[in-house]
N, C-alpha and C positions, 0 to 999 in steps of 0.2 A: 675235602677230597671225596669224590664219588666212589661208590663201591657197588658191586653187584649184589642184588638182593635175590635170594632163592625163592621168594614168594611168587606164585603164579597169579597174576592180576588179569582178569578178563571182564568183558562187558560188551557194550554195543557202541558203534558209531553209526548214527543213522539207523538203517535197517540191517546193518552188517554186524554179525557177532565177531568179536576180535579178542586177541590177546594183546594187552598193552605192553609196549616195549619201554617207552619213556614218555613222561608227561612234563610239560613246562620247558620245552627245549627251544632254543633260538633257531633261526633260519639255517645257519651253517651246520649245526648239529642235525637238524631235520634232514638236510640234503645228504650228509654223510651216511646217516643211518638208512635212509631210503635206498641209496645206491648199494650199500653193503648188503642189506637184507634182500634186495631184489637179485643181486649177484649170487646169493645163496639160495635162490629159487623160492623165495617167500613173496606172497602178495602183500603189498604195503598199503595201509589206509592212513591218511593224514587228516587231522582235524585242527582247525584254528581254534585256540582258546579265546574266550571272551576277555577283552581288556577291561580293567576296572576304571581307568581314565584314558583319555585320548593320548596322553604323553607316554603311557606305558609301552614297552616294546611288545611286538606281536610274538606270542609264544604258541607252540604247537604240541599236539599229542601225536605220537607215532605208535602205530599198532600194526599187527599182521593178522591175516585171516586164519592162519594155522592155530587152532585152539590148544595144541599141546606144546607150542613153542615156548621155551624159557631161555633167555639169553645166558643165564648163569650155567645151565646145563650144557648148552651148545658150545659155549666158549671153553669150559673146563674139560669137556669130553672131546674137544678139538674137532667139532663137527663143522664149524664155520671156516670159510676160506677167504683170504684177502683177494684183491683184484689181480695180484701176481701169483696166485695159487699157493700161498703160504697159510699156515694156520693162524687164526685170529687169537691174539693174546688179550688179556685183560687191559693192558696198557694201550694196545692198538684200538680196542673197542672204545676206550675213553679218550682217544686221540691225544694221548700223552706222548706217543712216539710212533714213528713209522717203521721202526725196527720190528721184524716179524719172526725172529728166532723163537721157536716154540718153548720158551722157558718162562717161568713166573718169578724167578729170583735171580739175582746176580751175586756171584761170589767175587769178592774184591781181593 
């Protein structure tokens, strides 16, 4: 199960200084993150990762040019918005659900 890491990871893609959002993601995850981050006003930079063998799936690194962006902070401080203007939750970020109620737990 994926979780949010509070660590701020930054570096460069080409000549552009970036904050890394996620590394080693597939095409579907790349597209979701790109759309969500751009919707929230962030400039996204994508880099194809090198394949070890030709049979390996193509993976990508997703980054933003905002050097202070940290997904953990933006999600838990409720700064990110979904496409229908709800707050992004941790489960929405990881594409576990499309439910956008701003709660992080369920009482059964």
